[in-house]
N, C-alpha and C positions, 0 to 999 in steps of 0.2 A: 512338295511332300505334306502332306496333314498329318498329326502331330495328333489332334482331338478333331472328333466327330462327333456332332449332337443329331440324333434322327428323330423328326416327328416325339421331339419334348412337349409335354403339356406338362405346367403346375400352378396349384392353384394353392391360394393362401388367404385363410381367415374369411373360407364362402367366397370367396374372387377371384377368378379365373383371370391370370397373370397373361399367359398367354398360351395356346393351345396349337399342336403340329409344328414346330418351331424347327428345322431344320438348320444345322451351320456348319462351315470348315473351318480350323484356322492352319495354316501353311506355317513352315517352321522355320520361317523368317520373315513373315508378314508382323508389320505394323499397324494394328488394327483400332481405330478410333472409334467409339459405341456410343453412340448419340442416341437421344430420343427424347420425350418430356418427361419432368420428374414424375415417377410414380408408377412407368412406362416397363420397371420391372429388370431394367440391365444390373441392380447388384444383385438381385435374383438369380439373376444366368449366368452371373459369376459363382454365386455359391451354388446351381450347381452342376457347373466345373469343375469345381474344387470336392466336389460330395459332401460338401455341407448342406445340402437342401439336396432329396431325394425326389425325380419328377415323377407325377402320379401317371405320366404316360409315356413312352417312348423310352430312347436311351443317351448313355452318355458316355464314350467310348475314347480310350487313350490310346496311342501307339506303344506295342513295348519298350519299355524304361523310361517314359516322358515323366519327366515334373513338372507341375507348378507350384509357384510363389506367387502369396495372393497379399497384397496390399490392402486392405481395408479404406475404408471410408476414414474411421476413425480410433485413430492406435495409440496403445496404453505405453509409457515407458515406468520402469525401475524408480520410483522417488530416492533420491539422497546420492544415486550411481551418476560416475561422470558420463558425458558423451562417450568419451572413448572404451569409458568400459561396459556401456549397455551396447554400443556396437561392435566389442571382440567377442560379447558374449556366440559359443561354436554354433554354429548347425546341428543339428541332431544326430547325423552321421558320425559328424567328426568329434563330436562332443562323447560317443559312444567310444569310438576306436579310442581318443586320449584316456576312458574311464578302464580299457580292458587294458592300454597300455602302462597304466599306474598297476592296474593287479600281476599283472606282468611282472614287471619290477620286485612287486613287494613278494611272488612266488621266489625269483631268483633269488633271493636276499633270504630266503628260507633255509636251512639246512636240512631239511628233508630233501629238498632238491638239487640245491649245490654238489651236495655230496653221492649221490645219486647219479650217474652217467647218464642212464637212460632217461631219466626223467628231467634232466639236465637239457638232456638234446631236444626233447620234445617240447620243451620251453621256449628254447631258442627260437625253433623252429615257428612255434605260433606267436613268437612276439618281433621276430623277420617278417612274416605274413601282418602283422598288423601296422609295422611300421611301413611297407609298404603299401597298404590302403591307407593310412594317414599321409603318407606321400600325395600319394592319388586323389584325394581330396585336397589336396592345398593345407597342410594344419600347417607344415614348416611357412610358409610364405603367407600363413593366415595374418597374423598382424599386420604386414604391411601392404597386405593387399587392401584391408579395414581401412587403413590410412588413406590409401590411395583413394579410394572411393569419398570419403571425407571429404579428401580436400578437394576431388573433381566437386562436388557437390558444394564447395562453398565453405567447408568450415575451417577457419583458420590453427595453425598449433596451438595459440591460445583460447580457442575454442571448444580444443577437446578437452580440457578442465574443466568446462561448466555443470555445473548441475543439470540433469534434464528437468528438475524443477524450473527452472528458470526458463527454459527455453520456450518459442512459439509453438502455434500450434504446426505450422511448416515445416518448423526446424526437426517438430518430432516425428514427422512421416517421413524425411529426411531421413532420420536415423534410423529408423524403421526399414527402409528401403536399402540403405547399407544392410542390415543385418540378414535382409531378404535375399539382395541380389546376389552377397560372398557367396550364397551356396550354389551357385548357377543354374538356377531351373531352368528347361527346357522353352517354359512358358510364363512370363512375369501378367498379372491381371494388376493393373494398377485402380483401383478405385478412386478419383478425384486426387490425383499424387498432387496435382501444383494448388488447392486449395492454402489461399492465406502466405504463400510465399512473393516475395518483392519481386522486382524485375531482372535482378541481376540471377538470383535463383531459378529464376526459372527458364531462364537461358542455357543456365547447366545443366538443370536437369534435361533439355530438350536437347543437351548434346550425347548425355548420359544417355538416353535411351537410344537415339540414334546408333551410338556404338555396343551396343548391348546384342549379345553373339549369339542368343534365343527369341523367339518370338517373343512379341509386348501387346499387351491387349488394355488401349486406356478408355475409362469413361473420363471425359472432361466438357466444362463447358468453354475451355479456353479455346476459342478457335485459330487463335492465331498457332499455338501451340500443336494442334492438331495440322494445322497449315506443314508448322513444320515437322512432325517425325509421322505423320500417316500416311502409310500410302495404298490405304482403303479404309473406307468410313461403312458401318453395320449400322445400321437406324432401325431401332428399336421403337414402333409405335403402334398401339390400338392391339397388342398381340402378335403383330408381323414384321420377321426381321430380313429388312432390304438389305444388298451390299453394295457396296458404287466402288470402282479403281478410283483412284488418288487419293489426292489431300480432301481439305474439306469443303476449298473453295471450286474446285472440280465437282466436289457432292453438289453441293447445292445449285449448282448451271444442271447439272444433268437431271438430278431430283425435278428440277424446273420443268426441263425437258422433255421428263416422260411423263410429267403431269399433262403437260401441255400435248403429247402425243395419246397420254389417255381418255383426254378428255373431246378429242378431236374423236377417237374414236368410239364414245362412248355415246353421241352426238350421233353420230354417222350410224351405229347401229340402233338407235333409237329410232332413228326415220326409218330404217327397215322394217323396223320391228314396228311399225306404225302402220306402214307400207301391207306388212305381212297381215296383220290384225283385222287392216281396213278390206282386202282384199276375201279375208275368211267370211265378215262381217255380208261381203256384198251376195260371196258365191253363196253366204247360207239364208240370205232372202230372196235371192232365185229359184233357189229347191222350194223354199216353200211356197215360193208366188207359184210355178209349174210343175212342182215337184219332178226335179228334176236329177237324178242319181250322179249324172256328170257333175252334176255343182256340188251337191252334198262328196262325192270322191273327193274333187276341189279345194272345196275345203276344209276336209278333215287331213288332206297330206301337206297342206301350208299350217294347219296347228300340231300335227307331228315334227314339220319343221321348226317348228318354235320350241318343240317339247326335247328334241336332240339336243341343239343349240345350249340349252338350261343344264341337260344331262351330261352332256359332255364338257363342261365347263367354258362355253364358249361364248358365254355373257361378260362384257363387260362393268366394270365397276364403274359408279360413276365417284367422283374425283372428289374424297373427303374434305369437305372445311378444315383449317387446322385449329386447333384450338387456341386461339390465343386472346388476351386481358387487351381490352379496349380502353388506351389512354392518350389524352390529350391536354399536353400542358400549356394554356391557354394566359399566361401572366400579362400583364396593361403592360402601358408605357412609363418605361423608368426612367432615371434620370440618366443624363448622358456618362457620366462616369458614375456607376455604378462600384465601385472599391476603388480608394485611393489609400495605400499605405505608404509610409514615409519614417526611413529611418529608424524601423522595430528594431528593438533589441529584446529578448524573453532567455530564463533560461530560471535553472532551480536550484535552491541550496548552494551557489553560490556558481555553479557551472553554467556558463551562457551557451543554449541550446541554438538560438536563431539573433545574427548583430548589421543590424546598418543595413534591413531589408528595404526595399523599394518594392512597389508594384502597382500596376494601374489597372483596371478592368474594364471595359467600356461597354454600355447600352448594346447586347447583341453578340457579343463578344462569347465562342467556346473556348475556354484554358482546361488542359489536366496537368494537376500536380502530380510529380513523380519524385522517387527518388528512396533510398534503402529506410524498411525498418527502423526506425527509432530515432529520423533526421528530424523529424520536427511538424509534418505535415497534417496531422490532427489534431496537434499544437494549436498550427498556423489557423485552423477551424474555429478553435475553441474561443480563441482573439478574437478573431471576427465576428463570431457572436455574443462577447461580449460575457463570456463564462470563466473568461482570464482576464486580466489588468495587465498589460504590458508595462517591463521595467522603464523603457523607453522610447521616444516616436509616436506618432498617431495612426489611429486610423480610422477613415471616413468612409462611411455607408451613406448613398444617393441620398438626400431629401425623401426620392421620390421609387427609392429601391425597396423592396417585400422581398424579402428572403425567405427559402421554403428551402429547409434542411433534412437530407436522406442520411439515418446515422448507418455506420457498419456493423454496431451490433445490437441494433433496434432499440439502441437507450427511449427514442423519441414513442415508444410503448412501455415502456416501463412501468407508469402508474398505473396504465390499462390493463394489466395479464388478468385480473380476478373480473374483466369488464366483456364485453363480447366484442366485436366488429361492429355488428348492427348500434349499440350505443356510440363505440367511439366514432363512427358515420354522423350522426345525425347528432353528438357534439362539436364536430369539424365544420360541418353548414347545414342548416334549418333544412331537414327532409321531412318526408311523413314513411313512415315503417316503411310501407311499399317501394316508394322510389330510391329509400337505402338498401334493400336488401335487391335489387335490380340491377343497380351499380357491382352490389358486392357479386353478384352473380357475374358482373361483366367483368372482374377478376377476377374469375373462375373458380371462386368458392361456394362450394357446396349450400343448399338452402339450410342443411342441419347445422355447416359451420358457424353461420351467420349470427348464431345461437350459442356456442360453446365459447369456454373463457381463450382469451388472445394467450393465454400462457401455454393453453394444448397443440397451437397450433406450429408445423414444421417452420425453417428456418425461409424457405420457399414461397409461402404462405404471409409469413410477416412482412418479407421483402414485398410484395403484392399489396401488401394493407398499408405500408407505408408511402406507395405511391401513389395508390388511390388518397391517400389522404395528403400528397403533396399536389395534385390534380384540382380535390377543391376546394384546397387555397390559394390558388390561384398566385402563385410567386410570378414576381419577373426577374428574380436574381436566383440561382439554383447553387447549394453550397453540395454536392456528394458525395461521400464518402463510400467508396468499392458497393458502388450500386449494384454491380452486376454479381455483388458474392451472392450463393445462395439460389439464385435465378437458371431456369433453365433458356439455352439456349432461342427457343420461338419467343421465349418475355424480353432477351436478350435483342433479341430483333425489334420486336416493338417498344422497347422503351430507346433505341436509336433511330426509329422512324418518328415518334413524339419527339424525340431533343431538334429533330433535323427541322422540325417546323415550330420548334418553340422560339418565341422573338425576343425574348430575353435573354442574361449574361447568365452563362455556366464557368463555374469552378468547381470540375471534378479528380477526387484522387481515385486513381484507379490502376492496380494493377496488370487489367486487360488490354493486351496490346492491341488485338483486332477492333476493342469499343473505340479508341483510344484512336483509330486509325478513322472511324468510321466518323467520329463526333466532333475532334476535338481541330483546332484550326493553328492553335500555339500550344506548346509543352512548357510550362516549369519545370526547373529541377532543382529540387534543393536538396544539401547537399555542404557538411563543413560549415554549419549555418549561413548559405549564402543560397541566391536566389539568382539563377539561369536561366535565358530565355531562349526559344528555338519555336521558329516559325514553320508551321504545318503541324502532322499528326506526328504520332509516334514511331516511324518508317522513319522520318525526315530528320527525327531530335536524334534515332539511334543514328545515321549518316554523319549528321552533324557535328554531333558531339566525339563522335569514336568511339561508341561501346559496341561495335560490333562482335559478337563473338569469336 
């Protein structure tokens, strides 16, 4: 059963057509992954469904009584409140009934009411109806439901008393998700709900989504999550929406098959068109030479054949080349031991964070660093880079090792926010202005963006700029802190291919499980101050560590 129907909608934004003549239907139990490049219009599509954006053409229709809950990319919680207080805020419908019950209680205490049998009976009837509605909306179970949802999403009993100001961005989104899901909308629209979550929370989110009773549509760049929860993938690209059955892996396979078939059909049709056009030209030449009416009719007939193909929409489009950045990581030969850590200890204000750590990474190794938020992953990176001094132990970077660092929050760009990408690129590597612009265009920047302040760029644009600087610096040991954050899926694919060709060593912090499976051959887990090593990718680590949900 379709609960939401989009019929031939068109949306323009600031003079730019986001998409045109787009149609889509969402079923009552669908689990849809909505994917596409940054800027394709995924969030605009969500806002069209909620009614926040009115299409310039076409209609958005909901089945009778269908409710929609929307979790945006950025959520705001009330400062100074606790996690539990914020999550317990009743949904609007429940809050209205609660307020109505309070008014009826006040009326029942009014002498003019309780001394008047008719007024008292009417008020008691209204109270009974309100209580029935309160029960139907889950009012008596509201607090228990909220606590259960919070627990299922990884909040401990102690976490419930935390001020909302202290929560990470990912935790804030989970609190907002609980507040939304407790209303039990028929359709949940989740815009990157997994951003900034650590690996255990991502697994809990997957379980939560799979168990949800209604339809769920998710915008996410987490391909592992899409593999786990999606029953279909809707790809929005260049203004067109294409639906593929199955999860993310099935989608990538089917998409490539469809593109291959389309390219084959296009090639075959172009050969046929060339043959027809050659025949037209031949008949026209003969008609001109011998003034033969039959040749004129034959040429006219074949020209009409081509016109009918075009008019009936039978022309096969050429497969459009994907718009992706061009990244090559060509570090030179480094030391056999890229990094060696012995007996490392680190802490702050008397509390030990890391204790007796030993780690050896050899040239050519690809190592993923995982662990809960706050376990010390970023601190370890700062120690390796020399930003912090350990309390004990030693860190040795190979003498022929050149470190390239990618910062999760783009800190490497902090001193350049008022400067332009063009200036930064020419500072990293001597280049003519023309060559620097050409390189930035290969990283999907427009010509105008090359001369705009870096501070005006989006998160995805800053990520691509950091990768461009990494490429130019030619390191042979990469320290990457959440490199896939803010990248769209096509850019992730390019990064993975570049790392596959990279000959140096790699140590990467990532919560992107699909990325870890594709890139690393060893996983190091940091927890409770200690390191544990597991051979293989993320899936191998899950199996070996017993951390399957």
